[in-house]
C-alpha positions as CSV (number, residue, x, y, z in Angstrom):
1,X,106.0,121.2,132.3
2,X,108.1,119.4,134.3
3,X,111.5,117.3,133.1
4,X,111.6,113.3,134.1
5,X,114.4,114.1,136.3
6,X,112.8,116.7,138.4
7,X,109.9,114.2,138.6
8,X,112.0,111.4,139.5
9,X,113.1,114.1,142.5
10,X,110.4,114.5,143.7
11,X,109.0,110.9,143.5
12,X,112.4,110.2,145.1
13,X,111.2,112.1,148.3
14,X,107.4,111.2,148.2
15,X,109.0,107.9,148.3
16,X,111.1,108.1,151.0
17,X,109.0,109.8,153.6
18,X,106.1,107.6,152.6
19,X,104.8,106.1,156.0
20,X,103.3,102.2,155.0
21,X,103.7,99.6,152.4
22,X,100.7,100.0,150.0
23,X,101.5,104.1,149.9
24,X,105.2,103.5,148.9
25,X,103.4,100.5,146.3
26,X,101.4,102.9,145.3
27,X,103.9,105.8,144.2
28,X,105.5,102.3,142.3
29,X,102.8,102.1,140.6
30,X,102.5,105.3,139.4
31,X,105.8,105.7,138.6
32,X,105.6,102.1,136.2
33,X,102.5,104.0,134.5
34,X,103.9,107.4,133.5
35,X,107.6,106.1,132.9
36,X,106.7,102.9,131.6
37,X,109.3,101.5,133.9
38,X,109.4,97.9,134.8
39,X,108.3,97.6,138.6
40,X,112.3,96.5,139.2
41,X,113.6,99.4,137.8
42,X,111.2,101.6,139.1
43,X,111.8,100.3,142.5
44,X,115.9,100.7,141.6
45,X,115.2,104.3,140.7
46,X,113.1,105.4,143.9
47,X,115.5,103.8,146.2
48,X,118.3,105.2,144.4
49,X,119.8,107.8,146.4
50,X,121.0,111.0,144.9
51,X,124.9,111.0,143.9
52,X,126.5,114.4,146.1
53,X,128.0,117.0,144.1
54,X,131.1,117.4,142.8
55,X,131.7,121.3,143.4
56,X,134.8,121.8,140.9
57,X,137.1,124.5,141.9
58,X,136.6,127.7,140.5
59,X,140.1,130.1,139.6
60,X,143.2,129.5,138.1
61,X,145.1,126.5,138.6
62,X,147.7,126.8,141.8
63,X,150.8,128.3,140.3
64,X,153.0,126.3,142.9
65,X,152.2,122.8,143.7
66,X,153.7,119.2,145.4
67,X,157.3,120.2,142.9
68,X,158.0,123.9,144.7
69,X,156.8,121.9,148.6
70,X,159.0,118.8,148.0
71,X,162.3,121.6,147.0
72,X,161.4,123.9,149.5
73,X,160.6,121.0,152.3
74,X,164.2,119.9,151.8
75,X,165.8,123.1,152.5
76,X,164.0,124.0,155.1
77,X,164.8,121.3,157.0
78,X,168.4,121.6,155.9
79,X,168.4,125.2,156.8
80,X,166.8,124.1,160.8
81,X,163.5,124.9,159.6
82,X,163.5,128.9,158.9
83,X,160.3,131.2,158.7
84,X,159.0,132.0,155.6
85,X,160.5,135.4,155.4
86,X,164.3,134.1,156.3
87,X,164.0,131.5,154.2
88,X,162.6,133.9,151.2
89,X,166.1,135.8,152.0
90,X,168.2,132.2,152.0
91,X,167.2,130.7,149.3
92,X,169.4,132.2,146.7
93,X,172.2,131.1,148.6
94,X,170.3,127.6,149.5
95,X,169.7,126.3,145.9
96,X,172.9,126.0,144.7
97,X,173.6,123.6,147.5
98,X,170.7,121.9,146.9
99,X,171.4,120.8,143.3
100,X,174.3,119.9,144.2
101,X,173.3,117.5,146.8
102,X,170.0,116.2,144.2
103,X,170.4,117.3,141.2
104,X,169.8,120.5,138.6
105,X,166.7,122.0,139.0
106,X,164.2,122.7,135.9
107,X,164.7,126.8,135.0
108,X,161.1,127.0,134.5
109,X,161.2,126.0,138.8
110,X,163.9,127.9,139.5
111,X,162.4,130.8,138.0
112,X,159.1,129.8,140.4
113,X,161.3,129.6,143.5
114,X,163.3,132.6,142.4
115,X,159.5,135.0,142.4
116,X,157.6,132.7,145.3
117,X,156.8,135.1,148.5
118,X,156.9,134.4,151.7
119,X,153.4,134.3,152.5
120,X,153.5,131.3,149.5
121,X,156.2,129.6,151.3
122,X,154.6,129.3,154.9
123,X,151.2,128.5,153.0
124,X,153.2,125.1,151.3
125,X,154.9,124.2,154.3
126,X,152.2,124.8,156.7
127,X,151.6,121.0,156.4
128,X,154.8,120.0,156.9
129,X,155.5,121.7,159.7
130,X,152.6,120.3,161.4
131,X,153.7,116.7,161.2
132,X,157.6,118.2,162.1
133,X,155.7,119.7,165.0
134,X,154.4,116.7,166.4
135,X,157.3,114.6,166.3
136,X,159.3,117.5,168.3
137,X,161.4,116.8,171.4
138,X,160.8,119.5,174.1
139,X,163.3,119.6,176.4
140,X,162.3,122.3,178.3
141,X,158.4,122.8,180.1
142,X,156.5,125.7,181.3
143,X,158.0,127.4,184.2
144,X,154.5,127.9,186.1
145,X,156.1,127.7,189.2
146,X,159.2,130.0,188.6
147,X,156.8,132.3,187.0
148,X,154.3,132.6,189.8
149,X,157.0,132.8,192.7
150,X,159.7,135.5,190.4
151,X,157.6,138.6,189.9
152,X,158.3,140.3,186.1
153,X,157.4,143.0,184.2
154,X,157.3,142.8,180.9
155,X,156.5,146.2,180.1
156,X,159.3,147.3,181.5
157,X,162.4,146.5,178.8
158,X,164.5,149.3,177.2
159,X,166.6,147.6,174.5
160,X,168.5,151.2,174.0
161,X,170.5,150.3,177.3
162,X,172.5,147.4,178.8
163,X,170.8,144.8,181.1
164,X,168.1,143.7,179.3
165,X,168.9,140.3,178.4
166,X,167.1,136.9,176.7
167,X,168.5,133.6,177.4
168,X,167.9,130.8,176.0
169,X,168.7,126.8,176.3
170,X,169.4,124.0,173.6
171,X,169.7,120.6,174.1
172,X,173.1,119.0,172.7
173,X,171.3,115.5,172.3
174,X,170.5,114.8,168.8
175,X,167.4,112.7,168.3
176,X,166.7,111.4,171.8
177,X,166.6,113.1,175.1
178,X,168.2,109.7,176.8
179,X,172.0,109.4,177.8
180,X,174.6,111.6,178.6
181,X,174.4,115.3,176.8
182,X,175.3,118.7,177.2
183,X,172.4,121.9,177.4
184,X,174.3,124.8,176.4
185,X,172.9,128.0,178.1
186,X,173.2,131.1,176.0
187,X,172.3,134.6,177.5
188,X,172.4,137.7,174.8
189,X,172.2,141.9,176.1
190,X,169.3,142.9,173.7
191,X,171.1,146.9,173.5
192,X,174.9,145.4,173.5
193,X,174.6,142.5,171.7
194,X,177.0,141.2,174.3
195,X,176.9,136.9,174.9
196,X,177.9,134.9,177.4
197,X,177.5,131.0,176.6
198,X,177.7,128.2,179.4
199,X,177.6,124.6,179.5
200,X,176.7,121.7,181.3
201,X,177.1,118.6,181.3
202,X,173.7,116.5,182.0
203,X,174.2,112.6,183.0
204,X,171.9,110.3,182.9
């Protein structure tokens, strides 16, 4: 024998798919006769949509939450946005400076930060990185024209002998690319680690 809840579920489905006022009126009268409801209450029940099912998260409660994310976020920005592996290695060096700036951390929180993995750091900082990336001001653009004009052989690198270089540029402009500032150009030989630096003054 079906329960009242199951019966109401079937009646709601029939009412929602009914064609014509006469057939809907018969369904209302059937519900009144079976359950003894008033006509107004029966109509409300038939028109009521089923509440969305709330899925409960299974498994244990996450160990690392917003408290740990807040500490990692500040250290991540202060350390020039290190990746998860490097930030994990740098945490023991950064935590004393963090406590000096923002106050002592609870022993349990320090213990959790000491045991955190690089993958967990990346997971906690993922939304922070997404927001920071959208606000980033880039001074360089993809050099498609140069790539098409200059033949590149990316599979011919031999890092064991001198002559294979990596180059990078940095804009020393603060938070804005407006006005006068300096671009620094850094060349590094991968085998010897020999580095050459040049600075270019940009006048707006």
